[in-house]
N, C-alpha and C positions, 0 to 999 in steps of 0.2 A: 282506526287507524292514525297514528299522530306521526309527526315528521319532526322533525330535530335538526335547528338551524344552528350550526355554527357558522359565523365570520371567516375570514381568513386570513385576518388577521386577527383578531380574536385568538385564532388557531400557532399562529406563529409566535404570539409574543406566546403564549407555554410552551412554548418547542425551547430545549435544552440540548443542546447538540452533544453528542458522546463526547468526554475526551479522546487527544488526537492519539494513534500508534505512537510508542516511545522508539523509535530509533537505537539498537539495540551496535546493532556493526556494521560496518563496509567496508563488503574484498572487491579488491580492484579484478577487472577484467585481466587477458589477455594482450587487449586492444582498446585498451586507455579507458573502458571508460568502468563503472561502479553497480555491481551490485547490493542494496539495500537493504537490512533486513529495520522488519519492526517487532517488537508489542507491543499485537491489537488489544483492547479491553477486556475480551472475555480469558485475554493467557495464552492464544495462538500466537501461531509469527503471520510475518507475510515476506514478500519481498515483489523489491521491485530492480527491470530491472535500466539503466541508466542510456544504457548504450538500442537494443534489442524495443526495447519499452517493452516487455516481458510483466506480468505483474502474474504473482500465483500467491493465494489463503485456501488455503487446504489444513485440514486439521492434522496434518503430515509432514506438512514444509516444516520442517530443521535449517538451524543452521548447514548442516551434511549436505543437505541439496539446497541451498545456496551458493555451497559453494562449486559446490558442483554446479550450477547454471554457471556461475561466473567461471569456473575451468572451459566449458566450454562453446562460449558466445565470443562471435570476432568480429558483433556491430562495432564500427566505433560512436563514441559519444554523440546523440544527440544534439545538433544545436539545441541553447536553450528560446525562450517566443523573444520577442526584445516587448 
């Protein structure tokens, strides 16, 4: 049996990260936070709330899913990291 050894530097040089998700909409919550809806590279949607921090990604995430969360979330926006 032979072993193949690849250095971390060589492996990371060949790695190309996938494109970033594209922001498709921002929905305000009742407490002043936002739910950001993204289209991912595979065509699915994901959402992230700036209030409670909920991140959602499933094949079932839709704009309506994000609107429902925006309507229900009562957390104020989290402070930005310094």
